[in-house]
C-alpha positions in Angstrom: 28.4 1.3 -6.5 29.3 4.6 -8.3 28.2 7.7 -6.5 26.8 10.2 -7.4 24.5 8.7 -10.0 25.6 9.9 -13.4 23.3 7.9 -15.7 19.7 7.0 -14.7 17.1 4.9 -16.5 13.4 5.6 -15.7 10.9 3.0 -16.7 7.2 4.0 -16.6 3.9 3.4 -18.3 3.5 5.4 -21.5 0.4 7.2 -20.2 2.2 8.4 -17.1 5.2 9.7 -19.1 2.9 11.5 -21.4 1.2 13.2 -18.5 4.2 13.8 -16.2 7.4 13.7 -18.3 8.3 17.4 -17.7 7.7 17.3 -14.0 9.7 14.1 -13.7 12.7 15.5 -15.6 12.6 18.8 -13.8 12.6 17.1 -10.3 15.5 14.8 -11.3 17.5 17.7 -12.9 17.3 19.6 -9.6 18.2 16.6 -7.5 20.9 15.2 -9.8 22.3 18.1 -11.7 24.2 17.0 -14.8 23.0 13.4 -14.7 21.9 11.8 -17.9 18.2 10.6 -17.7 16.9 8.0 -20.1 13.1 7.4 -20.3 11.5 4.3 -21.6 7.9 3.1 -21.7 8.8 -0.3 -23.1 11.8 -2.7 -23.3 12.5 -1.8 -26.9 13.1 1.8 -25.9 16.0 0.8 -23.7 19.2 1.1 -25.7 21.0 -2.2 -26.0 24.2 -2.3 -23.9 23.4 0.8 -22.0 25.3 1.2 -18.7 23.4 2.9 -15.9 24.0 3.6 -12.2 20.4 3.3 -11.2 17.0 2.3 -12.5 13.7 3.8 -11.3 10.7 1.6 -12.2 7.3 0.3 -11.2 7.0 -3.5 -10.9 6.3 -3.7 -14.6 5.8 -7.2 -16.2 8.4 -6.3 -18.8 11.0 -5.1 -16.3 13.2 -8.3 -16.7 13.4 -7.8 -20.5 14.4 -4.1 -20.0 17.1 -5.0 -17.5 18.4 -7.7 -19.8 19.3 -5.0 -22.4 21.5 -3.2 -19.9 25.2 -4.0 -19.6 25.4 -2.6 -16.1 23.0 -1.5 -13.4 23.8 -1.2 -9.7 20.6 0.0 -8.1 16.9 -0.4 -8.6 14.5 1.9 -6.9 10.8 0.9 -7.2 8.1 3.5 -7.6 5.8 1.4 -5.4 5.9 0.2 -1.8 4.5 -3.2 -2.6 7.0 -5.2 -4.6 5.7 -8.8 -4.3 5.6 -9.1 -8.1 9.4 -9.0 -8.4 10.0 -12.3 -6.7 8.9 -14.3 -9.7 10.8 -12.2 -12.1 14.0 -13.6 -13.6 16.7 -11.2 -12.6 19.4 -11.4 -9.9 18.0 -9.6 -6.8 21.0 -10.2 -4.6 23.5 -8.7 -7.1 22.1 -5.2 -6.9 20.8 -2.7 -4.3 17.0 -2.5 -4.3 15.0 0.2 -2.6 11.3 0.9 -2.6 9.0 3.9 -2.2 7.9 2.9 1.3 5.6 5.5 2.9 4.7 7.5 -0.2 1.2 6.1 0.0 0.8 6.8 3.7 -1.1 10.2 3.6 -3.5 9.0 0.9 -4.1 5.5 2.3 -4.5 6.7 5.9 -7.1 9.2 4.8 -8.8 6.5 2.8 -9.1 4.2 5.8 -10.5 7.0 8.0 -13.0 7.9 5.2 -14.0 4.3 5.0 -14.6 4.1 8.8 -16.6 7.3 8.6 -18.6 5.9 5.7 -20.0 3.2 7.9 -20.2 5.2 11.2 -22.2 8.0 9.5 -24.1 5.7 7.1 -23.1 7.7 4.1 -24.1 4.8 1.8 -27.6 4.9 3.2 -28.0 8.6 2.7 -26.7 8.4 -0.8 -29.2 5.7 -1.7 -32.1 7.6 0.0 -31.3 10.8 -1.9 -32.6 9.1 -5.0 -36.2 9.7 -3.8 -37.8 12.5 -1.8 -38.0 10.6 1.5 -37.1 12.4 4.8 -36.2 10.1 7.7 -33.7 10.9 10.4 -31.6 8.3 12.2 -29.1 7.9 15.0 -25.5 7.7 13.8 -22.3 6.3 15.3 -19.0 8.1 15.9 -15.4 7.2 15.9 -14.7 8.7 19.4 -13.8 5.8 21.7 -14.2 3.3 18.9 -11.7 0.5 19.1 -9.4 0.3 16.0 -7.0 -2.6 15.3 -4.4 -2.1 12.6 -2.7 -5.1 11.0 0.6 -3.7 9.7 2.1 -0.8 11.6 4.5 0.4 9.0 4.4 3.9 7.6 0.8 3.6 6.4 -0.4 2.0 9.6 1.6 4.3 11.8 0.2 7.4 10.2 -3.3 5.9 10.4 -2.8 5.3 14.1 -1.7 8.8 14.7 -4.6 10.3 12.8 -7.1 7.9 14.3 -6.1 9.0 17.8 -6.9 12.6 16.9 -10.5 11.3 16.4 -10.3 9.9 19.9 -10.1 6.3 18.7 -8.5 3.6 20.9 -5.8 2.0 18.7 -4.0 -1.3 18.8 -1.7 -2.5 16.1 0.3 -5.5 14.9 3.9 -4.9 13.8 6.5 -7.4 12.7 9.2 -5.7 14.8 8.6 -3.7 17.9 11.3 -1.1 18.8 12.1 -0.1 22.3 10.3 3.2 21.7 7.1 1.7 20.3 3.9 3.5 21.0 1.4 2.1 23.4 -1.0 -0.5 22.0 1.4 -2.0 19.5 1.9 -5.7 19.9 4.2 -8.2 18.2 2.9 -11.7 18.4 -0.2 -13.0 16.7 -1.1 -15.0 19.8 -2.8 -11.9 21.3 -4.8 -11.3 18.2 -8.0 -13.2 19.2 -8.2 -11.3 22.5 -7.7 -7.9 20.7 -10.1 -8.7 17.9 -12.8 -9.7 20.3 -12.8 -6.0 21.4 -12.4 -4.4 18.0 -14.9 -2.1 16.2 -12.8 -1.5 13.1 -10.1 -3.7 11.6 -7.8 -2.1 9.1 -5.5 -4.3 7.1 -2.4 -2.6 5.5 0.1 -5.5 5.4 2.5 -6.3 2.6 2.0 -9.6 0.8 4.7 -12.1 2.0 4.8 -15.8 2.7 4.0 -14.9 6.3 1.0 -12.7 5.5 -0.6 -14.6 2.6 -4.1 -15.6 3.6 -3.7 -14.2 7.1 -7.1 -12.6 7.3 -9.1 -15.9 7.0 -12.3 -17.4 8.4 -10.6 -18.1 11.8 -9.3 -14.5 12.2 -12.6 -12.9 11.2 -14.5 -15.2 13.5 -12.6 -13.7 16.4 -13.9 -10.2 15.7 -16.5 -8.5 17.8 -19.9 -9.0 16.1 -20.8 -6.1 13.8 -17.2 -5.0 13.4 -16.1 -3.3 10.1 -13.2 -4.5 7.9 -11.2 -2.1 5.8 -8.7 -3.8 3.4 -6.0 -1.5 1.9 -3.3 -4.2 1.9 -2.2 -6.3 -1.0 -4.1 -8.9 -3.0 -3.8 -12.3 -1.2 -3.6 -11.1 2.4 -7.4 -11.2 2.9 -9.5 -14.3 2.0 -12.5 -13.0 0.0 -14.6 -16.1 0.8 -14.1 -15.5 4.5 -15.2 -11.9 4.1 -18.4 -13.0 2.3 -19.2 -15.6 4.9 -18.6 -13.1 7.7 -20.9 -10.6 6.1 -23.6 -13.2 5.5 -23.4 -14.3 9.1 -23.4 -10.8 10.5 -20.0 -11.2 12.1 -18.9 -8.3 9.9 -21.2 -5.3 10.0 -19.6 -3.9 6.8 -16.4 -4.1 4.7 -14.5 -1.5 2.6 -12.4 -3.4 0.1 -9.8 -1.8 -2.1 -7.9 -4.9 -3.2 -9.1 -8.2 -4.5 -7.8 -11.7 -5.3 -8.5 -11.1 -8.9 -8.4 -7.6 -10.4 -10.6 -6.3 -12.0 -13.1 -8.0 -9.6 -15.1 -10.5 -11.7 -18.7 -9.6 -12.4 -19.7 -12.9 -10.9 -18.3 -12.0 -7.4 -20.8 -12.1 -4.6 -19.3 -8.8 -3.3 -21.0 -6.8 -6.0 -24.3 -5.2 -5.1 -24.1 -5.5 -1.3 -25.2 -2.5 0.7 -22.9 -3.5 3.5 -19.8 -3.4 1.2 -17.9 -0.4 -0.1 -16.0 -1.5 -3.2 -13.2 0.6 -4.8 -10.9 -0.4 -7.7 -7.5 -0.4 -5.9 -7.2 3.4 -5.6 -6.6 4.0 -1.9 -3.0 5.0 -2.6 -3.6 7.2 -5.6 -2.8 10.9 -5.2 -1.6 13.7 -7.5 1.6 13.9 -5.3 2.6 10.3 -5.8 5.3 10.7 -8.4 6.8 13.7 -6.7 7.0 11.8 -3.4 8.4 8.7 -5.0 11.2 10.7 -6.7 11.9 12.6 -3.6 12.4 9.4 -1.7 14.8 8.1 -4.4 16.8 11.4 -4.1 16.8 11.0 -0.3 18.2 7.5 -0.7 20.8 8.8 -3.1 21.9 11.5 -0.7 22.3 8.8 2.1 24.3 6.5 -0.2 26.5 9.3 -1.5 27.3 10.2 2.2 28.3 6.6 2.8 25.2 5.8 4.8 22.8 2.9 4.4 19.7 3.5 2.2 16.6 4.7 3.9 14.1 2.3 2.4 16.0 -0.9 1.4 14.2 -4.0 0.2 14.5 -6.7 2.8 15.2 -9.9 0.9 14.5 -12.1 3.9 11.2 -10.4 4.8 10.1 -10.2 1.2 9.4 -6.5 1.1 
């Protein structure tokens, strides 16, 4: 791979480029002075036969067509952390270096998860509904202090959530695919201990990537292991959590509430039984949105570039075997 990057192709939605073109170009000019940057919001805008050192892109459905117009590309950096969409795309993933924007969502998503837990602990939904009429009725509220939180997925999002949850005085356990020697207390590796941990869980937050290993993980059996009245917060990827299992757990009272940001079909169909429930907080896949997203994703690309230019491994490589 040629270093430093001299020619860079950035693929992005037209609406994003219209809004953030100047900021994007300014940040890249500072990080890669002298580099040629080509912007495209569709495959037809990619010059036929173009040679580039790197491509920065979301997991766009037209990505393979755009790549097919290039005569050379050595590195693909994805704007997103979740990249499950690329595995069905027809381009050679072992021929090029691939990195992803792991961790750029962590501040926003950890805040979202904490907000969702507070939503149920403080009954914000109830007070919002009651404000529609002049009715004054006080009630006892719950708190997060000493509440038991289990996090499925202790990557960058889950790790930051654990750190912030402990500041609230929560007792945290987490499931991680790999446990390093310096792992924090409460992190466990094997799923065999999940039933025991879930039986003592007040809040279950799911922030796993979608892989063959995690698909359908949060199913009827897993939810049935939860302490009755527990709250589920799903900020993972579509396919990790089984919606029918969530509905059944809500109906039975096993779940006291659910905050759901991702769904098996998006947009969520109007016929879904999740709509209209007072024990469900629905959001349209927005937990990772933030005005700082593009800036952080580009900064991570530049950090990876500095590492590669120094002869070091990339900071956030795509693990072909793990699937993310």
